[in-house]
N, CA and C atoms as a LAMMPS dump frame, in Angstrom:
ITEM: TIMESTEP
0
ITEM: NUMBER OF ATOMS
303
ITEM: BOX BOUNDS ff ff ff
-5.0000000000000000e+02 5.0000000000000000e+02
-5.0000000000000000e+02 5.0000000000000000e+02
-5.0000000000000000e+02 5.0000000000000000e+02
ITEM: ATOMS id mol type element x y z
1 1 1 N 0.842 -1.195 0.046
2 1 2 C 0.041 0.012 -0.071
3 1 3 C 0.924 1.273 -0.127
4 2 1 N 0.634 2.183 -0.898
5 2 2 C 1.331 3.344 -0.893
6 2 3 C 0.372 4.531 -0.846
7 3 1 N 0.79 5.765 -0.653
8 3 2 C -0.108 6.94 -0.565
9 3 3 C -0.733 7.091 0.8
10 4 1 N -1.442 8.069 0.948
11 4 2 C -2.004 8.376 2.269
12 4 3 C -3.655 8.465 2.071
13 5 1 N -4.156 7.631 1.178
14 5 2 C -5.439 7.665 0.936
15 5 3 C -6.426 6.878 1.96
16 6 1 N -7.685 6.779 1.468
17 6 2 C -8.708 6.038 2.338
18 6 3 C -9.303 5.211 1.574
19 7 1 N -9.638 3.89 1.904
20 7 2 C -10.192 2.865 1.189
21 7 3 C -10.038 1.631 1.674
22 8 1 N -10.415 0.567 1.001
23 8 2 C -10.06 -0.827 1.217
24 8 3 C -9.873 -1.577 -0.044
25 9 1 N -9.565 -2.896 0.128
26 9 2 C -9.2 -3.647 -1.035
27 9 3 C -10.311 -3.815 -2.061
28 10 1 N -11.495 -3.796 -1.571
29 10 2 C -12.628 -4.002 -2.596
30 10 3 C -12.76 -2.634 -3.333
31 11 1 N -12.819 -1.536 -2.717
32 11 2 C -12.917 -0.102 -3.352
33 11 3 C -11.742 0.03 -4.321
34 12 1 N -10.57 -0.407 -3.86
35 12 2 C -9.318 -0.346 -4.735
36 12 3 C -9.395 -1.1 -6.017
37 13 1 N -9.923 -2.35 -5.863
38 13 2 C -10.049 -3.267 -6.896
39 13 3 C -11.142 -2.731 -7.857
40 14 1 N -12.172 -2.231 -7.467
41 14 2 C -13.277 -1.76 -8.312
42 14 3 C -12.792 -0.599 -9.064
43 15 1 N -12.058 0.398 -8.458
44 15 2 C -11.569 1.511 -9.164
45 15 3 C -10.456 1.014 -10.206
46 16 1 N -9.666 0.078 -9.918
47 16 2 C -8.655 -0.485 -10.838
48 16 3 C -9.499 -1.061 -12.073
49 17 1 N -10.51 -1.76 -11.766
50 17 2 C -11.211 -2.38 -12.865
51 17 3 C -11.931 -1.359 -13.7
52 18 1 N -12.48 -0.285 -12.933
53 18 2 C -13.177 0.73 -13.721
54 18 3 C -12.214 1.347 -14.882
55 19 1 N -10.991 1.373 -14.492
56 19 2 C -10.022 2.03 -15.589
57 19 3 C -9.768 0.939 -16.72
58 20 1 N -10.053 -0.286 -16.435
59 20 2 C -9.841 -1.241 -17.539
60 20 3 C -11.038 -1.691 -18.257
61 21 1 N -12.239 -1.383 -17.851
62 21 2 C -13.386 -1.71 -18.632
63 21 3 C -14.067 -0.483 -19.145
64 22 1 N -13.33 0.663 -19.206
65 22 2 C -13.81 1.822 -19.821
66 22 3 C -14.065 1.537 -21.337
67 23 1 N -15.276 1.938 -21.782
68 23 2 C -15.708 1.722 -23.148
69 23 3 C -16.207 0.4 -23.514
70 24 1 N -16.273 -0.467 -22.561
71 24 2 C -16.798 -1.877 -22.692
72 24 3 C -18.31 -1.762 -22.115
73 25 1 N -19.199 -1.33 -22.991
74 25 2 C -20.511 -1.075 -22.431
75 25 3 C -21.359 -2.217 -21.859
76 26 1 N -20.851 -3.481 -22.045
77 26 2 C -21.631 -4.533 -21.554
78 26 3 C -21.16 -5.101 -20.136
79 27 1 N -20.168 -4.386 -19.489
80 27 2 C -19.757 -4.932 -18.273
81 27 3 C -20.078 -4.01 -17.066
82 28 1 N -20.444 -4.71 -15.908
83 28 2 C -20.633 -4.088 -14.678
84 28 3 C -20.056 -4.977 -13.562
85 29 1 N -19.353 -4.507 -12.772
86 29 2 C -18.534 -5.196 -11.701
87 29 3 C -18.807 -4.705 -10.223
88 30 1 N -19.239 -5.609 -9.34
89 30 2 C -19.338 -5.277 -7.936
90 30 3 C -18.189 -5.857 -7.135
91 31 1 N -17.6 -5.099 -6.173
92 31 2 C -16.597 -5.656 -5.23
93 31 3 C -17.009 -5.103 -3.911
94 32 1 N -17.211 -6.136 -3.014
95 32 2 C -17.704 -5.632 -1.655
96 32 3 C -17.356 -6.76 -0.604
97 33 1 N -17.302 -6.239 0.666
98 33 2 C -17.078 -7.153 1.851
99 33 3 C -18.453 -7.541 2.406
100 34 1 N -18.696 -8.765 2.674
101 34 2 C -19.968 -9.131 3.181
102 34 3 C -20.329 -8.752 4.505
103 35 1 N -19.242 -8.271 5.261
104 35 2 C -19.538 -7.632 6.549
105 35 3 C -19.908 -6.233 6.532
106 36 1 N -19.94 -5.634 5.366
107 36 2 C -20.425 -4.221 5.315
108 36 3 C -19.346 -3.238 5.444
109 37 1 N -18.145 -3.69 5.703
110 37 2 C -17.009 -2.788 5.825
111 37 3 C -15.83 -3.149 4.923
112 38 1 N -15.268 -2.129 4.318
113 38 2 C -14.131 -2.33 3.39
114 38 3 C -12.924 -1.337 3.915
115 39 1 N -12.034 -1.898 4.463
116 39 2 C -10.942 -0.944 5.062
117 39 3 C -11.58 -0.044 6.207
118 40 1 N -10.982 1.038 6.536
119 40 2 C -11.358 1.852 7.636
120 40 3 C -12.478 2.789 7.225
121 41 1 N -13.479 2.306 6.438
122 41 2 C -14.52 3.147 5.869
123 41 3 C -15.891 2.621 6.264
124 42 1 N -16.975 3.433 5.879
125 42 2 C -18.31 2.92 6.084
126 42 3 C -18.877 2.216 4.857
127 43 1 N -17.962 2.128 3.819
128 43 2 C -18.471 1.459 2.612
129 43 3 C -18.025 0.067 2.548
130 44 1 N -18.899 -0.759 2.034
131 44 2 C -18.737 -2.163 1.864
132 44 3 C -17.814 -2.521 0.694
133 45 1 N -17.823 -1.528 -0.2
134 45 2 C -17.216 -1.699 -1.494
135 45 3 C -17.815 -0.798 -2.461
136 46 1 N -17.795 -1.089 -3.787
137 46 2 C -18.199 -0.32 -4.88
138 46 3 C -18.6 -1.052 -6.103
139 47 1 N -19.46 -0.411 -6.922
140 47 2 C -19.911 -1.008 -8.191
141 47 3 C -19.482 -0.042 -9.298
142 48 1 N -18.959 -0.553 -10.398
143 48 2 C -18.427 0.183 -11.48
144 48 3 C -18.939 -0.413 -12.734
145 49 1 N -18.92 0.479 -13.831
146 49 2 C -19.277 0.07 -15.179
147 49 3 C -18.426 0.894 -16.157
148 50 1 N -18.794 0.76 -17.369
149 50 2 C -17.952 1.342 -18.446
150 50 3 C -18.024 2.994 -18.273
151 51 1 N -19.101 3.554 -17.587
152 51 2 C -19.151 4.989 -17.471
153 51 3 C -18.362 5.548 -16.24
154 52 1 N -17.846 4.725 -15.31
155 52 2 C -17.345 5.178 -14.121
156 52 3 C -16.162 6.002 -14.329
157 53 1 N -15.208 5.532 -15.15
158 53 2 C -13.918 6.446 -15.414
159 53 3 C -14.243 7.615 -16.256
160 54 1 N -15.045 7.342 -17.192
161 54 2 C -15.639 8.58 -18.072
162 54 3 C -16.162 9.625 -17.31
163 55 1 N -17.04 9.392 -16.393
164 55 2 C -17.682 10.384 -15.435
165 55 3 C -16.642 11.009 -14.726
166 56 1 N -15.67 10.394 -14.298
167 56 2 C -14.606 10.984 -13.387
168 56 3 C -13.878 11.943 -14.337
169 57 1 N -13.415 11.551 -15.528
170 57 2 C -12.689 12.424 -16.284
171 57 3 C -13.445 13.617 -16.694
172 58 1 N -14.731 13.467 -16.937
173 58 2 C -15.666 14.606 -17.28
174 58 3 C -15.714 15.582 -16.071
175 59 1 N -15.539 15.162 -14.819
176 59 2 C -15.562 16.024 -13.737
177 59 3 C -14.115 16.613 -13.462
178 60 1 N -13.257 16.244 -14.219
179 60 2 C -11.736 16.599 -14.017
180 60 3 C -10.967 15.817 -12.973
181 61 1 N -11.513 14.541 -12.752
182 61 2 C -10.97 13.665 -11.821
183 61 3 C -10.23 12.588 -12.513
184 62 1 N -8.805 12.434 -12.058
185 62 2 C -8.008 11.369 -12.684
186 62 3 C -8.018 10.089 -11.868
187 63 1 N -8.698 9.013 -12.238
188 63 2 C -8.665 7.895 -11.547
189 63 3 C -7.482 7.372 -11.293
190 64 1 N -6.386 7.393 -12.065
191 64 2 C -5.164 6.922 -11.724
192 64 3 C -4.405 7.686 -10.565
193 65 1 N -4.69 8.921 -10.331
194 65 2 C -4.224 9.582 -9.292
195 65 3 C -4.763 8.977 -7.951
196 66 1 N -6.027 8.629 -7.92
197 66 2 C -6.613 7.99 -6.756
198 66 3 C -6.028 6.597 -6.494
199 67 1 N -5.742 5.853 -7.637
200 67 2 C -5.243 4.632 -7.459
201 67 3 C -3.82 4.666 -6.817
202 68 1 N -3.017 5.554 -7.446
203 68 2 C -1.637 5.641 -6.946
204 68 3 C -1.533 5.959 -5.447
205 69 1 N -2.579 6.823 -5.001
206 69 2 C -2.538 7.261 -3.607
207 69 3 C -3.39 6.366 -2.709
208 70 1 N -3.806 5.243 -3.349
209 70 2 C -4.691 4.242 -2.5
210 70 3 C -5.839 5.046 -1.877
211 71 1 N -6.532 5.922 -2.67
212 71 2 C -7.485 6.779 -2.206
213 71 3 C -8.841 6.439 -2.864
214 72 1 N -9.306 5.226 -3.048
215 72 2 C -10.452 4.853 -3.683
216 72 3 C -11.692 5.408 -3.014
217 73 1 N -11.719 5.455 -1.684
218 73 2 C -12.936 5.886 -0.994
219 73 3 C -13.232 7.277 -1.479
220 74 1 N -12.296 8.143 -1.54
221 74 2 C -12.635 9.483 -1.772
222 74 3 C -13.002 9.531 -3.307
223 75 1 N -12.408 8.718 -4.159
224 75 2 C -12.835 8.731 -5.634
225 75 3 C -14.212 8.477 -5.747
226 76 1 N -14.741 7.366 -5.066
227 76 2 C -16.233 6.961 -5.14
228 76 3 C -17.01 8.006 -4.362
229 77 1 N -16.522 8.782 -3.424
230 77 2 C -17.387 9.858 -2.94
231 77 3 C -17.655 10.988 -3.976
232 78 1 N -16.671 11.195 -4.873
233 78 2 C -16.847 12.216 -5.851
234 78 3 C -17.497 11.749 -7.006
235 79 1 N -17.341 10.504 -7.489
236 79 2 C -17.985 10.038 -8.65
237 79 3 C -19.183 9.194 -8.445
238 80 1 N -19.368 8.603 -7.235
239 80 2 C -20.427 7.63 -6.987
240 80 3 C -20.041 6.322 -7.263
241 81 1 N -20.804 5.325 -6.761
242 81 2 C -20.633 3.917 -6.836
243 81 3 C -20.37 3.127 -5.538
244 82 1 N -20.378 3.862 -4.42
245 82 2 C -20.169 3.24 -3.141
246 82 3 C -21.29 2.34 -2.855
247 83 1 N -21.018 1.332 -2.205
248 83 2 C -22.07 0.29 -1.62
249 83 3 C -22.034 0.537 -0.104
250 84 1 N -23.018 1.127 0.368
251 84 2 C -23.045 1.44 1.854
252 84 3 C -24.304 0.527 2.463
253 85 1 N -23.926 -0.451 3.291
254 85 2 C -24.881 -1.313 3.844
255 85 3 C -25.047 -1.221 5.422
256 86 1 N -23.989 -0.708 6.023
257 86 2 C -23.89 -0.774 7.476
258 86 3 C -23.485 -2.116 7.781
259 87 1 N -23.1 -2.285 9.036
260 87 2 C -22.725 -3.619 9.556
261 87 3 C -23.763 -4.737 9.182
262 88 1 N -23.359 -5.732 8.518
263 88 2 C -24.367 -6.802 8.198
264 88 3 C -24.462 -8 9.236
265 89 1 N -23.552 -8.13 10.071
266 89 2 C -23.479 -9.119 11.113
267 89 3 C -22.954 -10.433 10.517
268 90 1 N -22.527 -10.521 9.238
269 90 2 C -21.91 -11.664 8.654
270 90 3 C -20.493 -11.303 8.161
271 91 1 N -19.691 -12.341 8.019
272 91 2 C -18.329 -12.127 7.418
273 91 3 C -18.043 -13.467 6.613
274 92 1 N -18.7 -13.614 5.534
275 92 2 C -18.426 -14.711 4.624
276 92 3 C -17.128 -14.455 3.776
277 93 1 N -16.711 -13.4 3.727
278 93 2 C -15.542 -13.016 2.829
279 93 3 C -15.99 -11.878 1.901
280 94 1 N -15.102 -11.661 0.919
281 94 2 C -15.448 -10.632 -0.121
282 94 3 C -16.176 -11.434 -1.259
283 95 1 N -16.991 -10.484 -1.844
284 95 2 C -17.773 -10.928 -3.003
285 95 3 C -17.442 -10.112 -4.266
286 96 1 N -17.146 -10.632 -5.435
287 96 2 C -16.924 -9.913 -6.611
288 96 3 C -17.771 -10.597 -7.722
289 97 1 N -18.598 -9.691 -8.243
290 97 2 C -19.431 -10.163 -9.309
291 97 3 C -19.236 -9.328 -10.535
292 98 1 N -19.144 -10.01 -11.655
293 98 2 C -18.925 -9.254 -13.017
294 98 3 C -20.171 -9.803 -13.787
295 99 1 N -20.994 -8.795 -14.384
296 99 2 C -22.036 -9.018 -15.194
297 99 3 C -21.635 -8.722 -16.619
298 100 1 N -21.715 -9.682 -17.62
299 100 2 C -21.311 -9.285 -18.929
300 100 3 C -22.655 -9.646 -19.761
301 101 1 N -23.122 -8.533 -20.3
302 101 2 C -24.405 -8.792 -21.017
303 101 3 C -24.158 -9.021 -22.574
């Protein structure tokens, strides 16, 4: 981990994948912790699609800057996509779902 950002492994993975699926209109990906917490944040994770990185760039936000600083939580605060569930009372592990239409 580098940088002084805020987030967890699921948010970071979702942000990374958002930069890789840009312009692939048929892909949506969810990355979340089943306990409702990802890293030291109130988010369980995030959901991204082909528009996530594009929306960021349109707002003047560079996704790679947030990746480098391990600051995925703040990225999703700005762009949207957080999954906020609160404590679920379970801890089955992480869940990653990719939907390809």
